[in-house]
VOGU-3710 file (C-alpha; in Angstrom, 3 decimals, decimal comma):
1> mlappppgsg> 148,244/72,841/89,101  146,384/76,048/89,948  147,746/77,919/86,915  150,931/77,708/84,825  153,430/80,496/85,639  154,222/82,945/82,826  157,128/81,710/80,674  160,440/83,093/81,852  159,040/84,356/85,178  161,040/81,881/87,204
11> lkpiygsgtp> 158,002/81,337/89,414  156,875/77,910/90,555  153,319/76,565/90,135  150,985/75,927/93,067  149,474/72,477/93,384  146,396/71,210/95,193  144,360/68,040/95,354  141,826/69,062/92,710  139,049/67,642/94,868  135,554/68,965/93,936
21> wlievlrytr> 134,823/71,992/96,078  131,802/70,604/97,926  133,775/67,536/99,041  136,765/69,709/99,993  134,574/72,069/102,049  132,949/69,139/103,858  136,339/67,576/104,589  137,747/70,866/105,802  134,817/71,705/108,084  134,970/68,189/109,520
31> nplatitrhr> 138,702/68,335/110,310  140,618/71,402/109,094  143,875/70,409/110,802  143,908/67,035/109,049  143,264/68,773/105,718  146,105/71,249/106,286  148,480/68,513/107,455  147,685/66,385/104,412  148,253/69,290/102,025  151,530/70,254/103,711
41> kqfgdityln> 152,797/66,686/103,361  151,757/66,507/99,699  152,503/69,999/98,415  155,058/71,629/100,716  155,174/75,378/101,376  151,970/76,406/99,615  148,812/74,818/98,240  145,292/75,664/97,191  141,922/74,477/98,460  138,689/74,384/96,479
51> sfgrqivtpl> 135,873/76,244/98,194  132,517/77,517/96,897  133,673/77,142/93,312  136,825/79,192/93,953  140,442/78,233/94,531  141,906/79,548/97,780  145,705/79,775/97,786  146,952/78,872/101,257  150,581/79,486/102,286  151,766/76,771/104,659
61> tpdgagevai> 154,692/78,696/106,169  154,868/81,758/108,443  156,871/83,618/105,796  154,006/83,077/103,348  151,468/84,299/105,900  153,603/87,376/106,470  153,694/88,156/102,748  149,888/88,047/102,644  149,532/90,228/105,745  152,103/92,864/104,727
71> nrtkslaaep> 151,056/92,896/101,035  153,972/95,100/99,991  153,037/95,156/96,297  149,373/95,925/97,068  148,425/93,117/94,718  146,061/91,540/97,258  142,800/93,101/98,430  140,479/92,295/101,334  137,233/93,778/100,008  136,595/91,472/97,024
81> awgfmigpff> 137,586/88,415/99,087  135,574/89,159/102,215  132,895/90,709/100,031  132,449/87,326/98,354  132,053/85,640/101,757  130,222/88,165/103,956  129,791/91,343/101,895  125,974/91,487/101,845  125,863/91,234/105,645  128,875/93,286/106,793
91> hrgillmdfe> 129,534/95,574/103,838  131,620/98,691/104,452  133,011/97,278/107,691  136,685/98,089/108,332  137,723/94,550/107,341  136,179/95,044/103,903  138,198/98,132/102,981  141,553/98,488/101,290  144,500/100,796/100,827  143,885/104,550/101,229
101> ehrhhrlilq> 140,197/104,201/102,068  141,029/101,625/104,736  143,736/103,867/106,157  141,361/106,860/106,193  138,634/104,989/108,092  141,072/103,246/110,408  142,667/106,523/111,500  139,257/107,748/112,627  138,094/104,440/114,069  141,232/103,826/116,104
111> qafnrthleg> 140,508/107,000/118,096  137,650/105,033/119,665  140,179/102,459/120,904  142,844/104,761/122,312  143,923/104,413/125,922  141,522/107,036/127,265  138,511/105,287/125,772  139,768/101,811/126,735  140,105/102,945/130,351  136,536/104,217/130,187
121> ylremqpmir> 135,213/100,973/128,668  136,992/98,992/131,399  135,435/101,081/134,174  131,987/100,788/132,626  132,071/97,048/131,997  133,357/95,813/135,357  130,198/96,210/137,491  128,087/94,701/134,723  130,406/91,707/134,204  130,644/91,149/137,954
131> ervaalptgd> 126,852/91,117/138,184  126,392/88,802/135,169  129,036/86,328/136,364  127,536/86,242/139,866  124,157/85,358/138,350  125,423/82,385/136,314  123,450/79,152/136,794  125,218/76,371/138,683  125,150/72,596/138,624  125,703/70,044/135,869
141> gvrmlsefkk> 125,316/70,790/132,174  125,791/74,558/132,260  126,477/75,502/128,628  129,364/77,921/128,867  129,250/79,034/125,239  125,666/80,193/125,717  126,403/81,889/129,043  129,483/83,702/127,760  127,577/84,804/124,664  124,927/86,448/126,847
151> itldvaleif> 127,623/88,275/128,814  129,590/89,476/125,787  126,402/90,557/124,034  125,372/92,541/127,105  128,836/94,140/127,181  128,567/94,973/123,482  125,089/96,478/123,861  125,807/98,499/126,991  129,447/99,474/126,487  129,410/99,849/122,715
161> lglklpraea> 125,818/101,012/122,269  125,177/102,568/125,666  121,782/100,867/125,758  120,080/98,603/128,260  117,698/96,515/126,222  114,939/94,193/127,387  116,059/90,556/127,117  113,702/89,914/124,208  115,118/92,844/122,218  118,702/91,838/123,038
171> drinkafidc> 117,929/88,288/121,880  116,432/89,652/118,646  119,601/91,631/117,911  121,770/88,645/118,842  119,822/86,409/116,455  120,313/88,946/113,669  124,092/88,847/114,240  124,117/85,052/114,294  122,123/84,897/111,060  124,559/87,296/109,372
181> vdaglslvrr> 127,614/85,303/110,487  126,076/81,945/109,545  125,160/83,186/106,078  128,800/83,720/105,101  129,412/80,000/104,638  126,023/79,161/103,176  126,281/76,524/100,461  123,281/78,076/98,663  124,358/81,693/98,134  121,026/83,017/96,878
191> dvpggrwsrg> 118,039/84,702/98,516  116,044/81,485/98,793  113,296/81,774/101,463  114,202/79,805/104,578  117,875/79,461/103,644  120,923/80,780/105,499  121,603/83,461/102,889  118,045/84,754/103,125  118,164/84,806/106,930  121,450/86,729/106,760
201> lagrkvleef> 119,950/89,388/104,506  116,975/89,710/106,849  119,348/89,954/109,817  121,236/92,794/108,168  117,965/94,716/107,742  117,158/94,225/111,430  120,574/95,574/112,460  120,420/98,568/110,124  116,923/99,525/111,317  118,066/99,219/114,936
211> myrhlpakra> 121,172/101,378/114,426  119,466/104,099/112,400  116,646/104,296/114,968  119,120/105,111/117,762  121,527/107,207/115,676  119,894/110,658/116,159  120,151/110,417/119,946  123,822/109,463/119,690  124,510/112,390/117,373  122,750/114,757/119,757
221> qrtpdlfsvl> 124,722/113,954/122,911  128,227/112,762/123,786  128,202/109,638/125,963  131,039/107,196/126,842  129,816/104,346/124,598  131,412/103,451/121,251  128,264/104,357/119,296  128,411/107,937/120,544  132,192/108,072/120,194  131,958/107,130/116,491
231> chvesdeght> 129,310/109,818/115,993  131,644/112,515/117,303  135,213/111,283/116,819  137,446/112,864/114,201  140,931/112,260/112,877  143,822/114,663/113,356  142,938/116,086/109,941  139,366/116,782/111,080  137,678/113,937/109,184  134,502/112,439/110,667
241> ftdadvvnhm> 132,105/109,590/109,842  128,832/109,915/107,952  125,684/108,292/109,353  126,155/105,366/106,970  129,790/105,002/108,081  128,764/104,890/111,742  126,083/102,255/111,121  128,340/100,077/108,961  131,217/100,196/111,440  128,960/99,575/114,423
251> ifvlmaahdt> 127,412/96,475/112,855  130,811/95,047/111,981  132,538/95,942/115,273  129,672/94,592/117,377  129,782/91,292/115,518  133,561/91,053/115,740  133,661/92,060/119,407  131,117/89,730/120,934  131,657/86,681/118,724  135,429/86,586/119,077
261> stiatttmay> 135,408/87,250/122,836  132,775/84,548/123,299  134,920/81,984/121,480  138,059/83,022/123,381  136,462/82,790/126,841  134,762/79,493/125,950  138,066/78,032/124,772  139,805/79,185/127,949  137,048/77,645/130,069  137,372/74,344/128,191
271> ymarhpqwqd> 141,106/74,003/128,685  140,965/75,222/132,290  138,321/72,552/132,975  140,430/69,844/131,357  143,599/71,092/133,091  142,423/72,107/136,585  145,976/72,813/137,735  145,999/75,824/135,413  142,582/76,893/136,684  143,874/76,700/140,270
281> tareqsralp> 147,037/78,644/139,421  145,057/81,368/137,661  142,608/81,570/140,579  145,463/81,893/143,051  146,851/84,843/141,100  143,418/86,481/140,769  142,929/86,231/144,544  146,297/87,880/145,104  145,368/90,819/142,861  142,683/93,466/143,518
291> aeieyetlgd> 139,162/92,402/142,577  138,739/95,694/140,712  140,961/95,713/137,640  142,761/98,896/136,688  144,083/99,460/133,196  147,605/99,602/134,641  147,179/96,203/136,362  146,056/94,236/133,286  149,642/93,122/132,715  149,789/91,624/136,222
301> ftvleaimke> 147,465/88,788/135,189  150,347/86,789/133,765  148,723/83,371/134,220  145,469/84,415/132,553  147,557/86,043/129,823  149,388/82,782/129,109  146,168/80,734/129,183  144,469/83,232/126,890  147,339/83,176/124,391  147,496/79,386/124,345
311> slrlnapvpg> 143,716/79,149/123,948  143,818/81,603/121,040  146,585/79,537/119,492  144,642/76,286/119,748  141,343/77,815/118,606  141,735/81,148/116,854  138,263/82,810/116,723  138,956/84,330/113,291  140,265/81,581/111,006  142,559/83,756/108,896
321> llrealqdte> 143,278/86,664/106,557  141,324/86,392/103,303  142,400/88,308/100,200  141,907/88,308/96,410  144,673/88,785/93,865  143,998/91,977/91,908  146,677/91,042/89,393  149,094/88,217/88,707  151,456/88,094/91,663  153,601/85,728/93,709
331> iggyfvpkga> 154,010/84,434/97,238  157,384/83,012/98,195  158,325/82,445/94,567  155,044/80,701/93,679  152,744/82,060/90,979  149,346/83,403/92,107  147,056/84,271/89,184  144,756/87,281/89,113  141,368/86,491/90,667  142,582/83,758/92,996
341> lvsatamvnh> 141,530/83,971/96,622  144,390/83,875/99,125  144,116/82,921/102,802  146,772/83,219/105,498  145,185/80,708/107,853  146,049/80,960/111,558  145,800/77,206/112,151  148,537/76,587/109,577  151,100/78,328/111,785  149,520/77,678/115,180
351> ynpalwndpe> 149,906/73,913/114,716  153,180/73,932/112,786  155,631/71,581/114,577  158,523/73,595/113,146  157,338/76,568/115,238  155,841/74,965/118,346  156,890/72,132/120,607  154,165/69,440/120,572  151,664/71,901/119,029  148,482/69,902/119,720
361> tfdpgrfspd> 149,129/69,961/123,490  147,701/72,662/125,780  150,794/74,249/127,310  150,532/77,908/128,398  154,106/77,711/129,623  155,280/77,960/126,038  154,568/81,716/126,263  156,822/82,233/129,298  159,821/84,552/128,801  162,321/81,696/129,068
371> raedrshkya> 160,582/79,632/126,344  158,856/82,293/124,210  157,831/79,879/121,474  155,615/82,595/120,012  158,792/84,540/119,200  159,992/81,824/116,810  158,499/83,896/113,972  156,481/87,111/113,757  153,570/85,110/112,335  153,912/81,997/114,492
381> wmpfgggahk> 151,027/83,377/116,619  148,516/85,412/114,652  145,003/85,236/116,176  144,583/88,984/115,602  145,919/88,914/112,057  148,683/91,232/110,980  149,689/94,038/108,671  147,419/97,000/107,917  144,298/94,982/108,775  145,460/93,757/112,189
391> ciglffaqle> 142,456/93,644/114,520  141,736/97,189/115,661  139,912/95,964/118,775  142,552/93,546/120,050  143,264/95,505/123,238  139,571/95,854/123,999  139,127/92,116/123,459  141,945/91,275/125,844  140,702/93,512/128,644  137,151/92,158/128,264
401> iktimhnlll> 138,338/88,530/128,256  140,538/89,045/131,315  137,748/90,825/133,202  135,260/88,013/132,550  137,670/85,223/133,454  139,049/87,058/136,516  135,553/87,415/137,949  134,673/83,822/137,088  137,778/82,525/138,860  136,983/84,535/141,997
411> thewsvpady> 133,420/83,249/142,293  133,217/79,824/140,621  135,039/76,637/139,769  134,134/74,370/136,875  134,981/70,937/135,559  134,249/68,395/132,818  134,452/64,586/132,944  137,991/63,238/132,551  137,187/61,664/129,196  135,355/64,688/127,767
421> rwkldyttlp> 136,739/66,145/124,510  134,833/68,835/122,695  133,971/68,736/119,004  134,173/72,040/117,178  131,809/73,222/114,473  133,854/74,859/111,713  130,977/75,730/109,392  131,221/79,382/110,476  133,384/80,469/113,401  134,862/77,610/115,489
431> vpkdrlpvrl> 132,479/76,895/118,377  131,767/73,690/120,321  128,863/71,756/118,856  127,511/70,958/122,334  128,104/74,557/123,613  130,546/73,204/126,253  128,525/71,694/129,129  130,388/71,930/132,458  129,745/71,329/136,114  129,756/74,880/137,514
441> rrl> 129,991/75,401/141,273  129,870/78,670/143,194  132,760/79,113/145,647
//
């Protein structure tokens, strides 16, 4: 039992395995779906997992996930939860804010992702993506995770920062991001030289120095990139960002933008290699549509849309919504004590056989209007989260992903051996351990 409910509350207790946290973390990172399936069979609608010396309450139903996302009683907070995991490396990012402060920052930040700016980002990124995709190496053993990461980092640096950096400098910034992300799940959470945590702290310093060095130029002149937009954007009430706000949001948004898009495109490439009929169908549609994508034509890429949604279902780049209970509360009639971490985990719903037909099978057709399995529940499909903290960059991510894959389909085909199955590394964000080697051929 996690904690006994208060007498007379009528609430039910939450049960978990009680496995020591190090063993539970190792089991989970080895096979999270097996862990979730085992807990659902043993404990029903809700359970808890031990992780890093904390208990993480995990609803195992879409209703439970919805309660966490909507947070009607405001008894759950993102900042202390994400602060525990990644606070030293991404502090003051939009994900690590709550309630009125979160609303205040989001109202300003979302101006940078309105339709006018999205149309501008799309125009700016297309020539660059076309050039990067055309220059991809070909032959056997091309590591698609690595290649996509270079492309999405270049997009982030040029479209978000408005900077063209030498490869060595871009690689230095990329390494700093990787070190910050990796540090979040460090087993040793102290500044021990040579450890993940220490590298993450050093990475944060690199990113701050980089942003502050370029900030004066962005303040001085309006340019189409996100960095400049955040320097000048204001809410309807006239509120603007301080220098520290701009730097903190840029570091977080850059990480979120290029890591998540990299995982999404890599996952799409994997399943399109294993299911070439879907690759052929998507290519046929891309050839029938203009090579230059307009904002208005994004919805015409229905095949890529379905493949993207199914790929995000099978491998959600962001594992879930993490919160901490600010006070004793409840989820679905179960008692959650103050101080407990709470996670609405995407995989829980994305692989729930009550919501999806044969959920472990790649089947983009499940998103077609006549089947619409994603409509079985509002939180059946939740790769972008939900509630007040729903991903602010989801539309940017989708247009970037479609642009990359559209250009790849027009210029290349790729394959993997028939018996190839990737193995994902869940120690940070879910990426293939072998970086997805494919046979890439130029058309």
